[in-house]
Structure formats: C-alpha cells, structure tokens
DRENPA-3360 file (N, C-alpha, C; in nm, 2 decimals, always signed):
BEGIN
1 = MKLLIDLL = -3.01/+9.99/+4.74/-3.00/+10.10/+4.87/-2.84/+10.04/+4.90 ~ -2.83/+9.91/+4.95/-2.75/+9.91/+5.02/-2.65/+9.88/+4.92 ~ -2.59/+9.89/+4.80/-2.49/+9.93/+4.75/-2.43/+10.05/+4.75 ~ -2.58/+10.16/+4.75/-2.54/+10.30/+4.74/-2.44/+10.34/+4.87 ~ -2.55/+10.25/+5.01/-2.45/+10.30/+5.13/-2.32/+10.25/+5.13 ~ -2.29/+10.10/+5.07/-2.17/+10.05/+5.08/-2.07/+10.17/+4.98 ~ -2.11/+10.22/+4.88/-2.04/+10.33/+4.83/-1.98/+10.39/+4.88 ~ -2.10/+10.48/+4.94/-2.09/+10.61/+5.01/-2.00/+10.57/+5.14;
9 = SWASIVVG = -1.98/+10.44/+5.24/-1.90/+10.41/+5.35/-1.77/+10.42/+5.31 ~ -1.75/+10.34/+5.19/-1.58/+10.29/+5.13/-1.57/+10.45/+5.09 ~ -1.59/+10.52/+5.03/-1.56/+10.63/+5.00/-1.49/+10.70/+5.10 ~ -1.59/+10.75/+5.17/-1.56/+10.81/+5.33/-1.47/+10.79/+5.35 ~ -1.44/+10.62/+5.38/-1.33/+10.54/+5.45/-1.19/+10.57/+5.38 ~ -1.21/+10.56/+5.29/-1.09/+10.59/+5.15/-1.05/+10.76/+5.18 ~ -1.17/+10.85/+5.16/-1.12/+10.96/+5.20/-1.03/+11.01/+5.31 ~ -1.12/+10.96/+5.46/-1.05/+10.97/+5.56/-0.88/+10.93/+5.58;
17 = GIFCIVGA = -0.91/+10.82/+5.50/-0.73/+10.77/+5.53/-0.66/+10.85/+5.44 ~ -0.72/+10.91/+5.33/-0.60/+11.00/+5.21/-0.57/+11.13/+5.33 ~ -0.69/+11.17/+5.43/-0.64/+11.28/+5.55/-0.55/+11.24/+5.62 ~ -0.56/+11.13/+5.66/-0.51/+11.07/+5.76/-0.32/+11.08/+5.74 ~ -0.30/+11.00/+5.55/-0.19/+10.99/+5.50/-0.12/+11.14/+5.50 ~ -0.17/+11.23/+5.44/-0.16/+11.36/+5.39/-0.13/+11.42/+5.50 ~ -0.17/+11.41/+5.62/-0.16/+11.48/+5.75/-0.03/+11.43/+5.83 ~ +0.01/+11.31/+5.78/+0.13/+11.25/+5.83/+0.26/+11.26/+5.78;
25 = VGMLRMPD = +0.22/+11.30/+5.63/+0.33/+11.37/+5.52/+0.36/+11.49/+5.63 ~ +0.28/+11.56/+5.59/+0.27/+11.69/+5.69/+0.32/+11.71/+5.81 ~ +0.34/+11.64/+5.91/+0.40/+11.62/+6.03/+0.54/+11.62/+5.94 ~ +0.57/+11.52/+5.88/+0.70/+11.53/+5.84/+0.76/+11.60/+5.75 ~ +0.68/+11.70/+5.68/+0.75/+11.78/+5.62/+0.77/+11.91/+5.65 ~ +0.70/+11.97/+5.73/+0.63/+12.09/+5.78/+0.79/+12.11/+5.88 ~ +0.78/+12.28/+5.90/+0.92/+12.32/+5.92/+0.91/+12.33/+6.06 ~ +0.79/+12.37/+6.12/+0.82/+12.37/+6.29/+0.71/+12.35/+6.36;
33 = FYTRVHAA = +0.73/+12.35/+6.50/+0.63/+12.30/+6.56/+0.47/+12.32/+6.58 ~ +0.49/+12.46/+6.53/+0.34/+12.51/+6.50/+0.26/+12.45/+6.38 ~ +0.33/+12.44/+6.24/+0.26/+12.35/+6.15/+0.27/+12.22/+6.18 ~ +0.34/+12.17/+6.20/+0.34/+12.02/+6.26/+0.23/+12.01/+6.36 ~ +0.19/+12.09/+6.45/+0.07/+12.04/+6.54/-0.07/+12.09/+6.43 ~ -0.06/+12.17/+6.35/-0.16/+12.18/+6.28/-0.21/+12.10/+6.16 ~ -0.11/+12.01/+6.13/-0.10/+11.93/+6.04/-0.15/+11.78/+6.14 ~ -0.11/+11.79/+6.25/-0.20/+11.65/+6.35/-0.32/+11.67/+6.37;
41 = SLVDTLGA = -0.34/+11.79/+6.36/-0.51/+11.87/+6.42/-0.60/+11.79/+6.31 ~ -0.54/+11.85/+6.21/-0.64/+11.81/+6.04/-0.65/+11.62/+6.07 ~ -0.58/+11.57/+6.10/-0.55/+11.42/+6.12/-0.68/+11.34/+6.22 ~ -0.67/+11.46/+6.30/-0.80/+11.42/+6.40/-0.90/+11.45/+6.38 ~ -0.93/+11.55/+6.32/-1.06/+11.60/+6.29/-1.12/+11.57/+6.12 ~ -1.06/+11.59/+6.07/-1.10/+11.53/+5.93/-1.10/+11.41/+5.90 ~ -0.95/+11.34/+5.91/-0.92/+11.22/+5.87/-0.99/+11.12/+5.99 ~ -1.01/+11.15/+6.09/-1.11/+11.04/+6.19/-1.24/+11.04/+6.13;
49 = GFILFGLL = -1.26/+11.19/+6.13/-1.43/+11.20/+6.11/-1.48/+11.12/+5.99 ~ -1.42/+11.18/+5.90/-1.46/+11.06/+5.75/-1.43/+10.90/+5.76 ~ -1.35/+10.86/+5.86/-1.33/+10.76/+5.87/-1.46/+10.69/+5.96 ~ -1.49/+10.76/+6.04/-1.59/+10.78/+6.18/-1.72/+10.77/+6.09 ~ -1.73/+10.84/+5.97/-1.86/+10.89/+5.94/-1.84/+10.73/+5.86 ~ -1.77/+10.69/+5.74/-1.82/+10.58/+5.69/-1.81/+10.42/+5.78 ~ -1.77/+10.43/+5.89/-1.79/+10.31/+5.98/-1.96/+10.32/+6.06 ~ -2.01/+10.47/+6.04/-2.12/+10.49/+6.12/-2.25/+10.43/+5.97;
57 = LQAGFTLV = -2.24/+10.43/+5.89/-2.29/+10.40/+5.79/-2.28/+10.21/+5.75 ~ -2.17/+10.15/+5.78/-2.17/+10.05/+5.79/-2.25/+9.99/+5.91 ~ -2.25/+10.05/+6.04/-2.32/+10.00/+6.13/-2.47/+10.00/+6.12 ~ -2.50/+10.09/+6.07/-2.64/+10.08/+6.04/-2.72/+10.16/+6.16 ~ -2.84/+10.15/+6.18/-2.92/+10.20/+6.36/-2.89/+10.08/+6.44 ~ -2.74/+10.04/+6.49/-2.76/+9.98/+6.62/-2.69/+10.02/+6.73 ~ -2.63/+9.97/+6.83/-2.54/+10.05/+6.94/-2.43/+10.08/+6.89 ~ -2.38/+10.02/+6.82/-2.23/+10.03/+6.77/-2.23/+10.17/+6.71;
65 = AVKLLFIG = -2.36/+10.22/+6.65/-2.35/+10.36/+6.54/-2.42/+10.44/+6.70 ~ -2.43/+10.41/+6.75/-2.44/+10.49/+6.88/-2.28/+10.53/+6.98 ~ -2.24/+10.42/+6.98/-2.04/+10.43/+7.02/-1.99/+10.50/+6.93 ~ -2.03/+10.46/+6.78/-1.90/+10.55/+6.72/-1.97/+10.71/+6.71 ~ -2.08/+10.75/+6.73/-2.14/+10.89/+6.72/-2.09/+10.92/+6.86 ~ -2.05/+10.87/+7.00/-2.00/+10.90/+7.14/-1.84/+10.95/+7.08 ~ -1.79/+10.86/+7.00/-1.65/+10.87/+6.99/-1.63/+11.01/+6.91 ~ -1.68/+11.02/+6.77/-1.69/+11.12/+6.68/-1.72/+11.25/+6.80;
73 = ALLLFASP = -1.81/+11.26/+6.91/-1.86/+11.36/+6.97/-1.71/+11.41/+7.04 ~ -1.60/+11.33/+7.09/-1.53/+11.32/+7.18/-1.40/+11.38/+7.10 ~ -1.40/+11.30/+6.97/-1.32/+11.36/+6.90/-1.29/+11.50/+6.84 ~ -1.44/+11.55/+6.83/-1.46/+11.68/+6.79/-1.48/+11.79/+6.90 ~ -1.51/+11.76/+6.99/-1.43/+11.90/+7.13/-1.30/+11.82/+7.17 ~ -1.23/+11.71/+7.18/-1.14/+11.66/+7.28/-0.99/+11.73/+7.18 ~ -1.00/+11.73/+7.07/-0.92/+11.72/+6.99/-0.86/+11.89/+6.94 ~ -0.96/+11.96/+6.91/-0.87/+12.10/+6.90/-0.87/+12.18/+7.01;
81 = TGTHALAR = -0.96/+12.12/+7.12/-0.91/+12.16/+7.28/-0.80/+12.10/+7.31 ~ -0.74/+12.04/+7.29/-0.58/+11.95/+7.34/-0.48/+12.05/+7.23 ~ -0.51/+12.04/+7.11/-0.43/+12.11/+7.01/-0.37/+12.24/+7.06 ~ -0.52/+12.30/+7.06/-0.49/+12.48/+7.14/-0.41/+12.46/+7.25 ~ -0.42/+12.35/+7.36/-0.37/+12.40/+7.49/-0.22/+12.35/+7.46 ~ -0.15/+12.25/+7.36/-0.02/+12.21/+7.37/+0.01/+12.34/+7.26 ~ -0.01/+12.41/+7.17/+0.04/+12.52/+7.11/+0.06/+12.62/+7.19 ~ -0.04/+12.66/+7.30/-0.04/+12.76/+7.41/+0.07/+12.77/+7.47;
89 = AAYERGLK = +0.07/+12.59/+7.55/+0.20/+12.59/+7.67/+0.32/+12.63/+7.59 ~ +0.31/+12.57/+7.46/+0.45/+12.53/+7.39/+0.49/+12.72/+7.37 ~ +0.37/+12.81/+7.35/+0.43/+12.92/+7.32/+0.45/+13.00/+7.43 ~ +0.41/+12.95/+7.56/+0.40/+13.04/+7.70/+0.54/+12.98/+7.72 ~ +0.64/+12.88/+7.67/+0.69/+12.84/+7.73/+0.88/+12.88/+7.64 ~ +0.82/+12.95/+7.55/+0.93/+13.07/+7.47/+0.92/+12.97/+7.35 ~ +0.89/+12.91/+7.30/+0.90/+12.85/+7.18/+0.82/+12.91/+7.05 ~ +0.92/+13.04/+6.98/+0.85/+13.08/+6.88/+0.85/+13.02/+6.77;
97 = PLLAEPEE = +0.70/+13.10/+6.70/+0.72/+13.05/+6.54/+0.81/+13.07/+6.48 ~ +0.85/+12.99/+6.34/+0.94/+13.06/+6.21/+0.88/+13.11/+6.15 ~ +0.90/+13.23/+6.14/+0.80/+13.34/+6.04/+0.93/+13.33/+5.92 ~ +0.89/+13.37/+5.82/+0.92/+13.41/+5.70/+1.01/+13.54/+5.73 ~ +1.11/+13.51/+5.66/+1.22/+13.68/+5.67/+1.15/+13.77/+5.59 ~ +1.16/+13.90/+5.65/+1.10/+14.02/+5.57/+1.17/+14.03/+5.45 ~ +1.14/+14.06/+5.33/+1.22/+14.13/+5.24/+1.27/+14.21/+5.22 ~ +1.37/+14.25/+5.15/+1.44/+14.39/+5.17/+1.39/+14.45/+5.04;
105 = PSSKP = +1.39/+14.62/+5.07/+1.33/+14.67/+4.95/+1.42/+14.67/+4.86 ~ +1.37/+14.68/+4.73/+1.46/+14.65/+4.60/+1.53/+14.81/+4.58 ~ +1.66/+14.83/+4.52/+1.66/+15.00/+4.49/+1.64/+14.99/+4.34 ~ +1.59/+14.91/+4.27/+1.57/+14.95/+4.16/+1.41/+15.06/+4.16 ~ +1.42/+15.16/+4.07/+1.29/+15.20/+4.08/+1.17/+15.18/+3.98;
% end
C-alpha cells in the first residue's frame, strides 16, 4: 500500500511540474497580455494543485496535511480572483486584446 501511495504521489508531483513548465513556456510564447495571464493562471491552479496533492499524499494524516489543505484552498480561491482582477484592470485601462484579422472574402465563385 505504501508503494502505491508513493507512486501516486510522485506521479502527481511530476504532472504538476509538467504543468508548471508548460505554463512558463506559454507565458513566454503567447502573443499578448491576456493569453499570458491565462497561461499564468493555469500554472497557479493546475500545477500547484497537483503538486500540493502529491505532497498531501506524502504527508499522510498529520498537521502538515491540514496546512497543505489550507494552502490549496487559498490558491483555489485567490488565484482565479486575482487573475480576473488583473485582466479586468488592464482592460479598463485601455489594453485591448490582440484579435485575429478578419478574413477577406475570396473573389473566386
């Protein structure tokens, strides 16, 4: 049973790390502010969530697990709220999203 918990824990930590790496690359590669903010919010919720779940499995039923649950709850509520507030403030300050150019109708029948 201990081996199964260890494997599940490490798999969760690795998946969380992969989400963090993909989100970091996304923040560098995305074309505008809003898509970068979206990539950052994925790192906060999915990456940190998987890592916290893996650490929670490693901690077992201890006070550390309770603290990890509180950290997870804080991230779950604060991260999307902060991301939304940041994006809304940028939009109200006049930062427009980068939109695709409309396609011109073709002249061929």
